[in-house]
N, C-alpha and C positions, 0 to 999 in steps of 0.2 A: 726588337730583335726579332728575327724570322725563326720560328720554331718547327715549320714542316715545309714540305715542298723543296724546290731547289734553294740551297743555301749559298752557293758560290755567287759572290757578288758580280763577278765578271761575266758568268753565263747569264744572270739575271739582266744585267745591263745589255747585253747583245740580244736576247730575246725581246726586251722592250723596244729595241730599234727595228725589228723585223716588221715591215707593214705587209699590206695586202699584196699578193703575188710576188714578194721579195723571197729569195732562196737562202737556205741555211744548210751547211754541209756538215754530217757527222761521219768523221773518217776514223780509219784504223791507224795504227802506230807508224805504219811507213809510208803513208799518204804524203805526197809533197806538199810544201807550203808556197804561197804567192806573197810577195811584198806588200801588195795592195789589199790585202785582205786580212781583215781582223782574224786573229787564230787564238783560240783558247786551248792550251795544251793541258788536258786533264790525265794525261797517261802517267801511271804510277810504276807498274810493272805489268808483264805479259797478261792481257785480259783484264786488267783493272784500271779504269772501268772498261766495259764493252760498249760498242755502239748501241746495241739493244738496251743496255742499262739507261744510257743516257737518252735514248728516243723514249723509253718508258718514264723517265723522270719529266721531260718536257711536254709529252702528249696532253696531259690533263689541262694545261693551260695554253696550248698552242694549237690553233686550228690548221691541219695539213690539208691543203687543197689536191696535192698531187706529190709524188716521189718519183725520184730516178735511181736507177742502180744499174751497175755494169751488168751486160748479158752474160759475161764470163761467169758471174757469181753462181749461176744454176749449174754449170758444168764442174765447178771446182769444188763443190760443197755437197754434203750428204743431204737426204730427204729430211732428216730431221732439223738440220741447220736451216734448209729452206723453209720449213714449217714454222720455225721460231720467228723468222723475219716477217713471213707472211701474217703471223699473229700479232706481231709488233706494229705492222702497217695495216691492220684490219680496217676495212672500210676507206681505204685509200687507193686511188688508182696509182698503179706502180708502172712506170715507163722504163723499158730496159733498153739499152744502147751500149755499143761497144765501149770499153774502159777508156780509150783514148778520146771518144767524143764526149763522155762523162766529164773527164778532166778539162776539155775545152770549155764546158758551161761553168766551172768553178769560178773563174775570174768575175762573173756576174753576180756572185753571191754576196750577201752582206757580211757573212762571217762563216768560220769553220771551226768546229770543236773536235780536236783530236784527242782519240782515246787510246787505250792499251790494247786494243782488240787485235786478235791475230787471225781472224777469219778471213779466208782469201775473198777479195772484191767484195767485202762486206760494208762498203761505204754506202751512205745514203744521202741523197740532196732533197731536201724538203721544200716545197713552195707553200707560203702560206696561204690559206684560204680565205 
């Protein structure tokens, strides 16, 4: 029985299948779904869990080579929210692009973890390193 780290068997299974240069999306509550992409819905209520909480849970055992975020994120969120995301992605190259372009990359991801997050454009796509 697992006693620490990620306990959710679906998340563990998904993470185990992400290989070098594969992508994983951690998204907010309103992010669309795609029929061909495994989606694990962790949303419970608003902001439980958040994108940053899921990111913090997976980072100890997931090598992130690069990340993508929507460029709209910067204009829609406060400096303190932007700083929290920068801290959560510390040491990772973050590429910004228009939200519509971000969504066009999603079908190439191995999976998507949906959260209850309400932060505007707070979705993150991670490329394994």
